[in-house]
N, C-alpha and C positions, 0 to 999 in steps of 0.2 A: 504494500500500500504506500505509494509515493505521493499521494495527494489526500489531504485531510481538511475538513472544515473545523474551524475553531473560533468561537466568539465573533461570528460574522465575517471572518476572513477565510481564505483558502491558502493553505501552505502546500507548496509544491516542492518536494525534495528532488534535487538534481545533483546527486553526488558526482564528483569528478575524480577520475583516476590520475594519479601522479604520472609524469612522463616516463618514469622508470618502471611503471606497472606494479609497484610493490604495495602501495597504500591508496586510500581514498580520502578526499577532503569534502568539507561541507560547502554546498551551494544550495540556496533556496530562493524561491520567489514567493512573495506574499501578495495575494490579490484581494481587492475589495470590490465587490460589484455594487455600483451606484446607479440605480435605474437601468438604463440601457448601455452603460459604459462599464469598462473594467479598468481599475487603477491598480497598477502593479509596481512592486519595488523588489529588486534583487539584493541578496546579502550573501556573504561568504565568511568563512572562518579558516584559520590556518591549521586547525586541529586535523590530524590524520589518523585513520583507522585501518585495521587489517582487511575488513571485508566490506563489500558494498551494502549488504543488509544491515550491518552494524552502523554504517555511516548514514543510511536512510533514517534510522531511529534517532540518531544524533541531530540530523537535519530537522526532523519534526520537533524535537525538544528545543532546538535553537529557535525555531519559529514561535513556539509557545512563549519562550522567554522574551522575545522581541515584542510580541503582541501584549504581553503582561507588563511591559515597561521595565524589565529587569536588566536590559543591556544598554548601558550608557551610549548615547550617540546613535542609537538605532531606533527609528520609529516606523511603525507600519504605515502603509499608504492610507 
């Protein structure tokens, strides 16, 4: 499950594999649907994880934290 709804937003987990193929990093897009339009903002973090599945879960948790206002300098759309 790479896409989840949370508090009126959609978190889309888009993990990226490092160039050497060894680990995965966090990339997400948070969307807010406003009438007929979609407002989106992308975020990433330098954390790296062993598997894609593990990284997807961390992506979703990162999105939760952004939406909940727990990450300084990161605000959802």
